[in-house]
gemmi code that builds the backbone of each chain (N, CA, C; Angstrom):
import gemmi

chains = {
    "A": [
        ("MET", (-35.852, -99.441, -87.448), (-35.193, -98.214, -87.891), (-35.640, -97.053, -87.023)),
        ("SER", (-34.708, -96.267, -86.650), (-35.034, -95.130, -85.819), (-35.146, -93.886, -86.683)),
        ("LEU", (-36.065, -93.020, -86.288), (-36.227, -91.778, -87.046), (-35.257, -90.697, -86.560)),
        ("ARG", (-34.533, -91.015, -85.505), (-33.604, -90.007, -84.979), (-32.364, -89.911, -85.869)),
        ("SER", (-31.854, -88.727, -85.989), (-30.657, -88.525, -86.809), (-29.435, -89.050, -86.045)),
        ("PRO", (-28.339, -89.385, -86.768), (-27.126, -89.855, -86.094), (-26.652, -88.868, -85.028)),
        ("LEU", (-26.795, -87.565, -85.310), (-26.367, -86.565, -84.334), (-27.214, -86.647, -83.067)),
        ("GLY", (-28.532, -86.825, -83.278), (-29.435, -86.918, -82.138), (-29.119, -88.113, -81.266)),
        ("ARG", (-28.726, -89.223, -81.916), (-28.401, -90.429, -81.148), (-27.098, -90.260, -80.387)),
        ("ALA", (-26.165, -89.558, -81.018), (-24.849, -89.404, -80.387), (-24.894, -88.439, -79.208)),
        ("ARG", (-25.807, -87.478, -79.278), (-25.871, -86.463, -78.215), (-26.190, -87.110, -76.873)),
        ("GLY", (-25.474, -86.710, -75.884), (-25.732, -87.259, -74.552), (-25.070, -88.598, -74.342)),
        ("LEU", (-24.476, -89.161, -75.420), (-23.779, -90.437, -75.265), (-22.267, -90.225, -75.273)),
        ("GLY", (-21.873, -89.024, -74.968), (-20.443, -88.719, -75.001), (-19.718, -89.296, -73.821)),
        ("SER", (-18.673, -88.638, -73.427), (-17.862, -89.151, -72.328), (-18.646, -89.047, -71.025)),
        ("ALA", (-18.129, -89.723, -69.995), (-18.772, -89.675, -68.688), (-18.406, -88.390, -67.965)),
        ("LYS", (-17.621, -87.529, -68.636), (-17.190, -86.238, -68.093), (-16.291, -86.393, -66.878)),
        ("ALA", (-15.703, -87.603, -66.726), (-14.822, -87.816, -65.574), (-13.379, -87.987, -66.028)),
        ("GLY", (-13.151, -87.932, -67.345), (-11.808, -88.185, -67.875), (-10.797, -87.139, -67.445)),
        ("THR", (-11.236, -85.891, -67.374), (-10.296, -84.811, -67.051), (-9.689, -84.994, -65.658)),
        ("ALA", (-10.540, -85.362, -64.704), (-10.051, -85.530, -63.333), (-9.008, -86.644, -63.277)),
        ("HIS", (-9.264, -87.735, -64.009), (-8.338, -88.867, -64.046), (-7.007, -88.428, -64.668)),
        ("TRP", (-7.108, -87.776, -65.825), (-5.923, -87.313, -66.557), (-5.116, -86.343, -65.695)),
        ("TRP", (-5.818, -85.393, -65.073), (-5.171, -84.377, -64.256), (-4.524, -85.009, -63.024)),
        ("GLY", (-5.237, -85.938, -62.392), (-4.694, -86.616, -61.210), (-3.413, -87.368, -61.525)),
        ("GLN", (-3.364, -87.979, -62.712), (-2.169, -88.699, -63.127), (-0.982, -87.742, -63.251)),
        ("ARG", (-1.217, -86.549, -63.810), (-0.139, -85.561, -63.988), (0.295, -84.952, -62.662)),
        ("VAL", (-0.695, -84.597, -61.825), (-0.356, -83.977, -60.536), (0.473, -84.950, -59.694)),
        ("SER", (0.030, -86.229, -59.654), (0.775, -87.206, -58.860), (2.154, -87.452, -59.479)),
        ("ALA", (2.238, -87.384, -60.822), (3.538, -87.572, -61.484), (4.510, -86.480, -61.065)),
        ("ILE", (4.022, -85.241, -61.055), (4.881, -84.113, -60.680), (5.313, -84.251, -59.219)),
        ("ALA", (4.375, -84.636, -58.349), (4.699, -84.794, -56.930), (5.730, -85.906, -56.727)),
        ("LEU", (5.661, -86.940, -57.597), (6.543, -88.091, -57.409), (7.977, -87.824, -57.836)),
        ("ILE", (8.198, -86.806, -58.678), (9.578, -86.530, -59.104), (10.464, -86.253, -57.888)),
        ("PRO", (10.158, -85.233, -57.053), (11.024, -85.019, -55.881), (10.928, -86.145, -54.848)),
        ("LEU", (9.715, -86.691, -54.636), (9.550, -87.721, -53.599), (10.384, -88.967, -53.900)),
        ("CYS", (10.332, -89.428, -55.155), (11.066, -90.637, -55.518), (12.562, -90.389, -55.477)),
        ("LEU", (12.993, -89.215, -55.973), (14.427, -88.920, -55.961), (14.929, -88.845, -54.520)),
        ("TRP", (14.124, -88.212, -53.643), (14.489, -88.161, -52.220), (14.670, -89.579, -51.679)),
        ("PHE", (13.710, -90.471, -52.000), (13.746, -91.825, -51.462), (14.977, -92.587, -51.948)),
        ("VAL", (15.199, -92.554, -53.274), (16.325, -93.305, -53.845), (17.649, -92.812, -53.267)),
        ("PHE", (17.828, -91.469, -53.214), (19.115, -90.965, -52.763), (19.285, -91.057, -51.243)),
        ("SER", (18.167, -91.039, -50.485), (18.276, -91.270, -49.042), (18.782, -92.670, -48.764)),
        ("LEU", (18.213, -93.660, -49.484), (18.645, -95.038, -49.275), (20.104, -95.203, -49.661)),
        ("LEU", (20.495, -94.517, -50.763), (21.882, -94.612, -51.220), (22.840, -94.025, -50.194)),
        ("LEU", (22.405, -92.942, -49.523), (23.303, -92.234, -48.611), (23.378, -92.874, -47.231)),
        ("LEU", (22.440, -93.786, -46.921), (22.526, -94.486, -45.632), (23.790, -95.336, -45.618)),
        ("PRO", (24.469, -95.420, -44.460), (25.706, -96.204, -44.425), (25.469, -97.676, -44.770)),
        ("ASN", (24.308, -98.203, -44.402), (23.941, -99.570, -44.776), (22.431, -99.701, -44.618)),
        ("LEU", (21.896, -100.873, -44.960), (20.445, -101.069, -44.816), (20.141, -102.112, -43.745)),
        ("GLU", (20.995, -102.128, -42.692), (20.738, -103.035, -41.569), (19.443, -102.614, -40.874)),
        ("TYR", (18.904, -103.548, -40.077), (17.637, -103.339, -39.367), (17.642, -102.025, -38.585)),
        ("ASP", (18.673, -101.829, -37.738), (18.693, -100.642, -36.868), (18.876, -99.346, -37.656)),
        ("THR", (19.731, -99.387, -38.688), (19.992, -98.189, -39.494), (18.728, -97.734, -40.212)),
        ("ALA", (18.057, -98.695, -40.851), (16.868, -98.359, -41.626), (15.754, -97.856, -40.710)),
        ("ARG", (15.620, -98.478, -39.535), (14.581, -98.038, -38.589), (14.872, -96.648, -38.042)),
        ("ALA", (16.141, -96.396, -37.727), (16.514, -95.086, -37.196), (16.211, -94.001, -38.228)),
        ("TRP", (16.453, -94.349, -39.502), (16.183, -93.394, -40.583), (14.685, -93.050, -40.639)),
        ("LEU", (13.811, -94.079, -40.588), (12.366, -93.823, -40.678), (11.790, -93.275, -39.372)),
        ("HIS", (12.556, -93.436, -38.285), (12.113, -92.920, -36.988), (12.238, -91.399, -36.963)),
        ("TRP", (13.146, -90.885, -37.770), (13.333, -89.443, -37.885), (12.089, -88.850, -38.546)),
        ("PRO", (11.431, -87.818, -37.915), (10.128, -87.336, -38.394), (10.087, -86.969, -39.869)),
        ("VAL", (11.128, -86.276, -40.358), (11.092, -85.836, -41.759), (11.021, -87.034, -42.707)),
        ("SER", (11.875, -88.059, -42.474), (11.835, -89.215, -43.379), (10.545, -89.990, -43.237)),
        ("GLY", (10.057, -90.141, -41.986), (8.797, -90.859, -41.798), (7.658, -90.183, -42.540)),
        ("PHE", (7.599, -88.852, -42.408), (6.539, -88.083, -43.055), (6.630, -88.199, -44.578)),
        ("LEU", (7.843, -87.995, -45.118), (8.013, -88.070, -46.574), (7.733, -89.481, -47.094)),
        ("ALA", (8.110, -90.504, -46.298), (7.860, -91.883, -46.724), (6.358, -92.159, -46.810)),
        ("ILE", (5.584, -91.604, -45.872), (4.129, -91.782, -45.917), (3.561, -91.103, -47.164)),
        ("LEU", (4.035, -89.878, -47.426), (3.583, -89.174, -48.635), (3.935, -89.981, -49.884)),
        ("LEU", (5.163, -90.508, -49.906), (5.611, -91.283, -51.061), (4.678, -92.471, -51.301)),
        ("VAL", (4.424, -93.248, -50.248), (3.581, -94.441, -50.387), (2.183, -94.042, -50.873)),
        ("ALA", (1.610, -92.984, -50.287), (0.251, -92.575, -50.660), (0.200, -92.118, -52.117)),
        ("VAL", (1.167, -91.290, -52.531), (1.130, -90.760, -53.897), (1.457, -91.843, -54.921)),
        ("VAL", (2.419, -92.731, -54.596), (2.717, -93.838, -55.521), (1.474, -94.706, -55.693)),
        ("ALA", (0.789, -95.006, -54.589), (-0.405, -95.848, -54.673), (-1.441, -95.201, -55.584)),
        ("HIS", (-1.635, -93.891, -55.445), (-2.611, -93.177, -56.270), (-2.208, -93.223, -57.745)),
        ("HIS", (-0.948, -92.873, -58.019), (-0.420, -92.845, -59.385), (-0.483, -94.243, -60.012)),
        ("SER", (-0.105, -95.236, -59.232), (-0.100, -96.613, -59.713), (-1.521, -97.096, -60.001)),
        ("TYR", (-2.462, -96.740, -59.134), (-3.849, -97.154, -59.382), (-4.374, -96.507, -60.655)),
        ("LEU", (-4.122, -95.203, -60.820), (-4.589, -94.512, -62.023), (-3.995, -95.156, -63.276)),
        ("GLY", (-2.691, -95.457, -63.228), (-2.010, -96.033, -64.392), (-2.496, -97.429, -64.715)),
        ("THR", (-2.542, -98.311, -63.701), (-2.921, -99.694, -63.967), (-4.405, -99.808, -64.335)),
        ("SER", (-5.240, -98.893, -63.795), (-6.670, -98.989, -64.137), (-6.894, -98.610, -65.604)),
        ("VAL", (-6.069, -97.709, -66.155), (-6.194, -97.375, -67.577), (-5.870, -98.598, -68.429)),
        ("ILE", (-4.882, -99.398, -67.974), (-4.511, -100.593, -68.731), (-5.679, -101.585, -68.736)),
        ("VAL", (-6.317, -101.752, -67.571), (-7.480, -102.643, -67.506), (-8.583, -102.116, -68.438)),
        ("GLU", (-8.836, -100.810, -68.384), (-9.888, -100.234, -69.232), (-9.562, -100.381, -70.714)),
        ("ASP", (-8.269, -100.339, -71.052), (-7.858, -100.456, -72.452), (-8.020, -101.864, -72.995)),
        ("TYR", (-7.699, -102.871, -72.179), (-7.598, -104.224, -72.723), (-8.694, -105.183, -72.271)),
        ("VAL", (-9.401, -104.857, -71.183), (-10.460, -105.767, -70.734), (-11.792, -105.191, -71.206)),
        ("HIS", (-12.398, -105.847, -72.202), (-13.596, -105.266, -72.801), (-14.890, -105.808, -72.207)),
        ("ASP", (-14.793, -106.975, -71.558), (-15.978, -107.545, -70.926), (-16.307, -106.735, -69.672)),
        ("GLU", (-17.551, -106.212, -69.612), (-17.919, -105.318, -68.503), (-17.679, -105.941, -67.133)),
        ("GLY", (-18.045, -107.231, -66.998), (-17.914, -107.911, -65.712), (-16.468, -108.020, -65.273)),
        ("TYR", (-15.623, -108.502, -66.199), (-14.207, -108.667, -65.864), (-13.533, -107.321, -65.633)),
        ("LYS", (-13.985, -106.312, -66.409), (-13.400, -104.981, -66.247), (-13.689, -104.455, -64.842)),
        ("LEU", (-14.940, -104.605, -64.421), (-15.340, -104.156, -63.078), (-14.547, -104.911, -62.016)),
        ("LEU", (-14.438, -106.244, -62.238), (-13.690, -107.078, -61.290), (-12.229, -106.628, -61.226)),
        ("GLY", (-11.650, -106.356, -62.410), (-10.258, -105.918, -62.468), (-10.053, -104.594, -61.759)),
        ("LEU", (-10.944, -103.629, -62.037), (-10.805, -102.299, -61.433), (-10.983, -102.363, -59.920)),
        ("LEU", (-11.973, -103.167, -59.483), (-12.207, -103.307, -58.038), (-11.001, -103.954, -57.357)),
        ("SER", (-10.465, -105.032, -57.995), (-9.317, -105.719, -57.406), (-8.139, -104.772, -57.304)),
        ("LEU", (-7.900, -103.992, -58.378), (-6.784, -103.045, -58.361), (-6.937, -102.046, -57.223)),
        ("LYS", (-8.141, -101.518, -57.085), (-8.378, -100.510, -56.048), (-8.138, -101.106, -54.669)),
        ("PHE", (-8.734, -102.283, -54.432), (-8.600, -102.912, -53.120), (-7.141, -103.245, -52.822)),
        ("LEU", (-6.430, -103.782, -53.832), (-5.027, -104.145, -53.624), (-4.191, -102.918, -53.296)),
        ("HIS", (-4.418, -101.838, -54.038), (-3.633, -100.625, -53.809), (-3.874, -100.066, -52.408)),
        ("VAL", (-5.149, -100.017, -52.006), (-5.456, -99.477, -50.674), (-4.880, -100.388, -49.588)),
        ("LEU", (-4.989, -101.696, -49.825), (-4.481, -102.672, -48.850), (-2.972, -102.533, -48.675)),
        ("VAL", (-2.251, -102.552, -49.793), (-0.787, -102.500, -49.750), (-0.313, -101.161, -49.182)),
        ("ALA", (-0.904, -100.065, -49.665), (-0.492, -98.747, -49.184), (-0.855, -98.579, -47.713)),
        ("GLY", (-2.020, -99.067, -47.326), (-2.443, -98.964, -45.929), (-1.488, -99.700, -45.011)),
        ("ALA", (-1.086, -100.915, -45.420), (-0.156, -101.697, -44.610), (1.180, -100.978, -44.495)),
        ("ALA", (1.651, -100.403, -45.596), (2.952, -99.724, -45.593), (2.912, -98.471, -44.715)),
        ("ILE", (1.823, -97.708, -44.817), (1.721, -96.481, -44.013), (1.640, -96.843, -42.524)),
        ("PHE", (0.879, -97.901, -42.232), (0.794, -98.356, -40.835), (2.174, -98.784, -40.334)),
        ("ALA", (2.935, -99.445, -41.212), (4.283, -99.883, -40.836), (5.177, -98.681, -40.544)),
        ("ILE", (5.091, -97.653, -41.401), (5.920, -96.453, -41.184), (5.540, -95.781, -39.864)),
        ("LEU", (4.230, -95.708, -39.586), (3.772, -95.094, -38.331), (4.283, -95.875, -37.128)),
        ("ARG", (4.274, -97.224, -37.248), (4.770, -98.043, -36.131), (6.229, -97.734, -35.855)),
        ("ILE", (7.016, -97.565, -36.948), (8.441, -97.260, -36.764), (8.609, -95.843, -36.233)),
        ("ALA", (7.817, -94.911, -36.785), (7.955, -93.504, -36.404), (7.599, -93.284, -34.940)),
        ("PHE", (6.533, -93.949, -34.479), (6.075, -93.715, -33.106), (6.539, -94.800, -32.137)),
        ("GLY", (7.233, -95.815, -32.661), (7.797, -96.838, -31.781), (9.074, -96.293, -31.150)),
        ("ASN", (9.772, -97.159, -30.396), (11.001, -96.617, -29.808), (12.228, -97.127, -30.558)),
    ],
    "B": [
        ("MET", (-32.654, -94.279, -93.129), (-31.382, -93.600, -93.401), (-30.252, -94.619, -93.466)),
        ("PRO", (-29.509, -94.676, -94.596), (-28.433, -95.682, -94.698), (-27.305, -95.385, -93.724)),
        ("VAL", (-26.849, -96.426, -93.083), (-25.729, -96.259, -92.149), (-24.441, -96.564, -92.902)),
        ("ARG", (-23.636, -95.553, -93.095), (-22.367, -95.756, -93.803), (-21.327, -96.342, -92.867)),
        ("ALA", (-20.452, -97.179, -93.409), (-19.365, -97.724, -92.592), (-18.450, -96.588, -92.170)),
        ("ARG", (-18.250, -96.475, -90.883), (-17.400, -95.403, -90.381), (-15.934, -95.717, -90.659)),
        ("PRO", (-15.129, -94.709, -90.933), (-13.703, -94.983, -91.134), (-13.056, -95.485, -89.848)),
        ("LEU", (-12.256, -96.517, -89.987), (-11.602, -97.086, -88.816), (-10.150, -96.625, -88.764)),
        ("SER", (-9.636, -96.522, -87.575), (-8.231, -96.192, -87.409), (-7.411, -97.347, -87.964)),
        ("PRO", (-6.315, -97.051, -88.690), (-5.510, -98.160, -89.228), (-5.037, -99.073, -88.108)),
        ("HIS", (-4.998, -100.361, -88.400), (-4.597, -101.303, -87.362), (-3.115, -101.170, -87.067)),
        ("VAL", (-2.729, -101.484, -85.826), (-1.328, -101.372, -85.407), (-0.369, -102.039, -86.366)),
        ("GLY", (-0.842, -103.151, -86.967), (0.037, -103.961, -87.792), (0.637, -103.251, -88.989)),
        ("ILE", (-0.020, -102.172, -89.475), (0.496, -101.537, -90.689), (1.547, -100.465, -90.391)),
        ("TYR", (1.729, -100.153, -89.125), (2.717, -99.119, -88.793), (4.135, -99.681, -88.812)),
        ("ARG", (5.088, -98.814, -89.196), (6.492, -99.206, -89.127), (6.932, -99.083, -87.673)),
        ("TRP", (7.648, -100.083, -87.199), (8.134, -100.072, -85.822), (9.173, -98.960, -85.669)),
        ("GLN", (8.998, -98.067, -84.700), (9.982, -97.006, -84.523), (10.159, -96.648, -83.055)),
        ("ILE", (11.071, -95.699, -82.827), (11.447, -95.362, -81.441), (10.249, -94.869, -80.628)),
        ("GLY", (9.396, -94.045, -81.246), (8.264, -93.471, -80.517), (7.333, -94.506, -79.917)),
        ("ASN", (6.886, -95.451, -80.759), (5.938, -96.439, -80.243), (6.628, -97.432, -79.303)),
        ("THR", (7.930, -97.698, -79.564), (8.672, -98.604, -78.673), (8.710, -98.035, -77.260)),
        ("LEU", (9.027, -96.731, -77.173), (9.136, -96.117, -75.854), (7.778, -95.987, -75.174)),
        ("SER", (6.735, -95.780, -75.985), (5.388, -95.702, -75.428), (5.019, -97.029, -74.763)),
        ("ILE", (5.326, -98.127, -75.463), (5.042, -99.456, -74.915), (5.906, -99.700, -73.681)),
        ("LEU", (7.180, -99.295, -73.784), (8.097, -99.480, -72.658), (7.631, -98.695, -71.429)),
        ("HIS", (7.017, -97.537, -71.655), (6.508, -96.729, -70.545), (5.442, -97.508, -69.780)),
        ("ARG", (4.567, -98.163, -70.538), (3.508, -98.946, -69.923), (4.068, -100.165, -69.190)),
        ("PHE", (5.005, -100.863, -69.855), (5.598, -102.048, -69.233), (6.333, -101.681, -67.949)),
        ("THR", (7.133, -100.603, -68.008), (7.867, -100.218, -66.806), (6.884, -99.787, -65.722)),
        ("GLY", (5.761, -99.181, -66.126), (4.743, -98.784, -65.155), (4.188, -99.983, -64.411)),
        ("ILE", (3.844, -101.040, -65.164), (3.317, -102.258, -64.533), (4.375, -102.864, -63.621)),
        ("PHE", (5.606, -102.906, -64.127), (6.706, -103.501, -63.363), (6.967, -102.700, -62.088)),
        ("LEU", (6.853, -101.372, -62.181), (7.066, -100.529, -61.001), (5.933, -100.691, -59.990)),
        ("ALA", (4.722, -101.002, -60.476), (3.614, -101.263, -59.555), (3.942, -102.496, -58.713)),
        ("LEU", (4.592, -103.500, -59.359), (5.027, -104.682, -58.612), (6.134, -104.297, -57.628)),
        ("GLY", (7.001, -103.382, -58.074), (8.063, -102.893, -57.202), (7.509, -102.179, -55.983)),
        ("PHE", (6.380, -101.504, -56.185), (5.711, -100.822, -55.069), (5.276, -101.843, -54.015)),
        ("VAL", (4.758, -102.973, -54.482), (4.366, -104.036, -53.542), (5.599, -104.537, -52.781)),
        ("ALA", (6.723, -104.701, -53.504), (7.956, -105.154, -52.862), (8.435, -104.129, -51.833)),
        ("LEU", (8.340, -102.850, -52.189), (8.750, -101.779, -51.265), (7.901, -101.819, -49.996)),
        ("CYS", (6.584, -102.021, -50.172), (5.690, -102.073, -49.018), (5.990, -103.287, -48.153)),
        ("TYR", (6.345, -104.398, -48.804), (6.726, -105.592, -48.044), (7.964, -105.289, -47.209)),
        ("TRP", (8.923, -104.573, -47.821), (10.150, -104.199, -47.101), (9.810, -103.341, -45.877)),
        ("LEU", (8.895, -102.375, -46.044), (8.505, -101.497, -44.934), (7.807, -102.275, -43.823)),
        ("VAL", (6.918, -103.198, -44.223), (6.198, -103.993, -43.216), (7.183, -104.879, -42.454)),
        ("ALA", (8.150, -105.462, -43.183), (9.153, -106.306, -42.528), (10.004, -105.469, -41.571)),
        ("LEU", (10.310, -104.235, -41.992), (11.120, -103.341, -41.158), (10.385, -102.958, -39.879)),
        ("ALA", (9.046, -102.877, -39.954), (8.254, -102.543, -38.770), (8.118, -103.743, -37.845)),
        ("GLY", (8.397, -104.951, -38.387), (8.311, -106.155, -37.577), (9.584, -106.353, -36.750)),
        ("ASP", (9.807, -107.586, -36.316), (11.014, -107.829, -35.512), (12.204, -108.110, -36.434)),
        ("SER", (13.361, -108.234, -35.824), (14.566, -108.346, -36.636), (14.658, -109.640, -37.460)),
        ("PRO", (14.131, -110.800, -36.992), (14.117, -111.974, -37.887), (13.245, -111.758, -39.137)),
        ("ALA", (12.113, -111.044, -38.967), (11.246, -110.774, -40.120), (12.000, -109.940, -41.150)),
        ("TYR", (12.779, -108.978, -40.643), (13.544, -108.123, -41.551), (14.669, -108.910, -42.210)),
        ("ALA", (15.258, -109.829, -41.447), (16.342, -110.651, -42.001), (15.833, -111.486, -43.170)),
        ("THR", (14.596, -112.006, -43.047), (13.997, -112.787, -44.132), (13.854, -111.919, -45.387)),
        ("ALA", (13.328, -110.702, -45.194), (13.148, -109.798, -46.328), (14.493, -109.446, -46.940)),
        ("ALA", (15.487, -109.146, -46.087), (16.809, -108.758, -46.575), (17.441, -109.898, -47.368)),
        ("ARG", (17.233, -111.144, -46.883), (17.784, -112.309, -47.583), (17.133, -112.445, -48.955)),
        ("LEU", (15.827, -112.202, -49.008), (15.084, -112.302, -50.267), (15.604, -111.281, -51.280)),
        ("PHE", (15.803, -110.041, -50.815), (16.276, -108.990, -51.722), (17.732, -109.212, -52.125)),
        ("ALA", (18.505, -109.911, -51.263), (19.919, -110.125, -51.555), (20.155, -111.407, -52.354)),
        ("SER", (19.075, -112.162, -52.645), (19.220, -113.374, -53.449), (19.484, -112.962, -54.907)),
        ("PRO", (19.987, -113.894, -55.741), (20.247, -113.530, -57.151), (19.015, -112.940, -57.843)),
        ("VAL", (17.849, -113.566, -57.641), (16.628, -113.044, -58.245), (16.311, -111.657, -57.678)),
        ("GLY", (16.564, -111.495, -56.369), (16.339, -110.208, -55.707), (17.196, -109.106, -56.313)),
        ("TRP", (18.488, -109.398, -56.485), (19.401, -108.423, -57.086), (18.947, -108.040, -58.485)),
        ("LEU", (18.601, -109.081, -59.258), (18.193, -108.857, -60.646), (16.945, -107.975, -60.689)),
        ("ALA", (16.000, -108.269, -59.787), (14.766, -107.481, -59.730), (15.081, -106.042, -59.337)),
        ("LEU", (15.969, -105.854, -58.359), (16.315, -104.498, -57.919), (16.998, -103.718, -59.040)),
        ("LEU", (17.857, -104.412, -59.791), (18.534, -103.775, -60.926), (17.498, -103.356, -61.974)),
        ("ALA", (16.583, -104.273, -62.275), (15.544, -103.978, -63.264), (14.630, -102.863, -62.764)),
        ("TRP", (14.325, -102.859, -61.460), (13.462, -101.803, -60.914), (14.164, -100.442, -60.995)),
        ("THR", (15.494, -100.442, -60.791), (16.238, -99.184, -60.898), (16.106, -98.624, -62.317)),
        ("PHE", (16.332, -99.492, -63.313), (16.233, -99.025, -64.698), (14.806, -98.591, -65.008)),
        ("ALA", (13.816, -99.418, -64.609), (12.411, -99.102, -64.879), (12.044, -97.766, -64.241)),
        ("PHE", (12.535, -97.531, -63.021), (12.232, -96.283, -62.330), (12.790, -95.086, -63.091)),
        ("PHE", (14.077, -95.139, -63.446), (14.683, -93.985, -64.115), (14.087, -93.787, -65.504)),
        ("TYR", (13.797, -94.890, -66.207), (13.198, -94.741, -67.531), (11.804, -94.112, -67.417)),
        ("HIS", (10.979, -94.638, -66.510), (9.607, -94.143, -66.342), (9.630, -92.679, -65.893)),
        ("LEU", (10.625, -92.328, -65.058), (10.777, -90.946, -64.588), (11.109, -90.026, -65.761)),
        ("LEU", (12.144, -90.384, -66.539), (12.588, -89.506, -67.634), (11.540, -89.436, -68.742)),
        ("ASN", (10.965, -90.583, -69.106), (9.939, -90.562, -70.142), (8.677, -89.862, -69.639)),
        ("GLY", (8.429, -89.952, -68.334), (7.296, -89.245, -67.740), (7.479, -87.742, -67.848)),
        ("ILE", (8.716, -87.281, -67.628), (9.010, -85.851, -67.765), (8.798, -85.418, -69.215)),
        ("ARG", (9.196, -86.319, -70.148), (8.958, -86.077, -71.578), (7.460, -85.875, -71.836)),
        ("HIS", (6.644, -86.745, -71.226), (5.191, -86.636, -71.374), (4.676, -85.321, -70.793)),
        ("LEU", (5.239, -84.914, -69.652), (4.787, -83.668, -69.021), (5.095, -82.474, -69.925)),
        ("PHE", (6.246, -82.506, -70.605), (6.569, -81.423, -71.552), (5.566, -81.404, -72.707)),
        ("TRP", (5.216, -82.595, -73.204), (4.210, -82.662, -74.276), (2.883, -82.100, -73.793)),
        ("ASP", (2.518, -82.471, -72.539), (1.252, -81.992, -71.985), (1.236, -80.473, -71.926)),
        ("ALA", (2.426, -79.883, -71.708), (2.515, -78.426, -71.637), (2.629, -77.818, -73.036)),
        ("GLY", (2.707, -78.679, -74.057), (2.715, -78.178, -75.430), (4.083, -78.025, -76.053)),
        ("TYR", (5.115, -78.587, -75.429), (6.463, -78.456, -75.978), (6.998, -79.792, -76.500)),
        ("GLY", (7.889, -79.695, -77.476), (8.651, -80.880, -77.913), (7.932, -81.812, -78.849)),
        ("PHE", (6.954, -81.297, -79.610), (6.200, -82.162, -80.517), (6.881, -82.357, -81.876)),
        ("GLU", (7.823, -81.470, -82.224), (8.466, -81.576, -83.538), (9.224, -82.886, -83.645)),
        ("ARG", (9.410, -83.366, -84.889), (9.992, -84.679, -85.078), (11.370, -84.802, -84.436)),
        ("ASP", (12.206, -83.792, -84.681), (13.569, -83.867, -84.139), (13.569, -83.835, -82.615)),
        ("ALA", (12.738, -82.937, -82.037), (12.669, -82.835, -80.580), (12.187, -84.149, -79.987)),
        ("ARG", (11.191, -84.755, -80.664), (10.607, -86.006, -80.189), (11.666, -87.108, -80.156)),
        ("ARG", (12.441, -87.178, -81.258), (13.439, -88.258, -81.348), (14.594, -88.013, -80.402)),
        ("THR", (15.025, -86.747, -80.327), (16.138, -86.439, -79.420), (15.755, -86.767, -77.981)),
        ("SER", (14.566, -86.319, -77.560), (14.158, -86.564, -76.173), (13.972, -88.059, -75.927)),
        ("ALA", (13.549, -88.790, -76.959), (13.378, -90.238, -76.815), (14.710, -90.889, -76.473)),
        ("TRP", (15.729, -90.575, -77.272), (17.039, -91.192, -77.036), (17.657, -90.694, -75.739)),
        ("LEU", (17.373, -89.421, -75.385), (17.873, -88.896, -74.113), (17.284, -89.679, -72.944)),
        ("ALA", (15.984, -89.981, -73.027), (15.330, -90.729, -71.949), (15.962, -92.105, -71.796)),
        ("VAL", (16.213, -92.779, -72.934), (16.796, -94.125, -72.874), (18.224, -94.060, -72.356)),
        ("ALA", (19.024, -93.139, -72.933), (20.424, -93.028, -72.511), (20.497, -92.607, -71.044)),
        ("GLY", (19.650, -91.644, -70.647), (19.635, -91.177, -69.260), (19.299, -92.299, -68.301)),
        ("ALA", (18.328, -93.132, -68.677), (17.930, -94.232, -67.796), (19.086, -95.206, -67.607)),
        ("PHE", (19.795, -95.519, -68.711), (20.945, -96.424, -68.603), (22.037, -95.806, -67.732)),
        ("LEU", (22.334, -94.512, -67.994), (23.410, -93.847, -67.255), (23.098, -93.753, -65.765)),
        ("LEU", (21.856, -93.369, -65.428), (21.487, -93.219, -64.018), (21.495, -94.573, -63.310)),
        ("THR", (21.028, -95.622, -64.016), (21.059, -96.964, -63.434), (22.504, -97.363, -63.149)),
        ("LEU", (23.358, -97.124, -64.153), (24.775, -97.425, -64.012), (25.360, -96.614, -62.861)),
        ("GLY", (24.972, -95.337, -62.773), (25.485, -94.443, -61.727), (25.110, -94.936, -60.336)),
        ("VAL", (23.830, -95.285, -60.147), (23.376, -95.742, -58.829), (24.092, -97.026, -58.426)),
        ("TRP", (24.165, -97.968, -59.363), (24.808, -99.244, -59.024), (26.314, -99.079, -58.921)),
        ("GLY", (26.859, -98.123, -59.656), (28.275, -97.808, -59.531), (28.577, -97.247, -58.146)),
        ("LEU", (27.692, -96.359, -57.669), (27.863, -95.788, -56.327), (27.775, -96.888, -55.270)),
        ("LEU", (26.791, -97.795, -55.430), (26.649, -98.906, -54.483), (27.918, -99.734, -54.436)),
        ("TRP", (28.484, -99.979, -55.632), (29.700, -100.772, -55.721), (30.867, -99.999, -55.101)),
        ("HIS", (30.910, -98.683, -55.402), (31.984, -97.831, -54.904), (32.003, -97.810, -53.379)),
        ("PHE", (30.808, -97.746, -52.766), (30.737, -97.696, -51.317), (30.761, -99.093, -50.683)),
        ("GLY", (31.050, -100.095, -51.494), (31.169, -101.452, -50.983), (29.874, -102.036, -50.479)),
        ("ARG", (28.761, -101.641, -51.124), (27.453, -102.111, -50.649), (26.960, -103.329, -51.424)),
        ("LEU", (27.718, -103.759, -52.432), (27.245, -104.900, -53.220), (27.811, -106.209, -52.687)),
    ],
}
model = gemmi.Model(1)
for chain_id, residues in chains.items():
    chain = gemmi.Chain(chain_id)
    for i, (resn, *xyz) in enumerate(residues, 1):
        res = gemmi.Residue()
        res.name, res.seqid = resn, gemmi.SeqId(i, " ")
        for name, pos in zip(("N", "CA", "C"), xyz):
            atom = gemmi.Atom()
            atom.name, atom.element = name, gemmi.Element(name[0])
            atom.pos, atom.b_iso = gemmi.Position(*pos), 0.0
            res.add_atom(atom)
        chain.add_residue(res)
    model.add_chain(chain)
structure = gemmi.Structure()
structure.add_model(model)
structure.setup_entities()
């Protein structure tokens, strides 16, 4: 039995004080994604077709290449924040939770990195 | 000091199924599904940066029946997650918490997602892209 009061035990055991940054990052990226995603969807719709040369010419244009890189980076961030909350909600075993969060982070960076590199290759290729 | 049993939040099972919780769950599901769509989008970009046979493989995959179905589902998931996300942003700003506002915006998000999905695929069909 501990002589400490319930309040004394609870003090200092609160949140990790990192929740606000996560919550805020999710909202900021959400707001940024509204115009970025709409731009992407409607750009693809307005292209005459999605043939190899047409799609490459579109991404070769600096404005689309730049916006596409922003889109990939912000989606990756938003997606990581969202999926990591799901892991934190449902995976209660510390080991598996850590494994899940690490895998999510690595996968997101890997996929986004490959996509950004691909856009750069098209943008700076001929 | 006796430790009293703390009150627990009622379990999910006792709640009546309604539009609010359905859309909340759907937001999460569409989020996961869109994360998979992000991987598909990145694959498309990587294939586009490769040579033309690599792109042809990707294009064939997306044009397969499963590919079409996935693209259709991703379109709906995208518009639903977008509209319901905007709903969440309004709540975050402190608006739309009243029961009527909540229900109206819920149905607007669902109807909007269906209409926009229909609109995009209608445009694709109209321009002979299907």
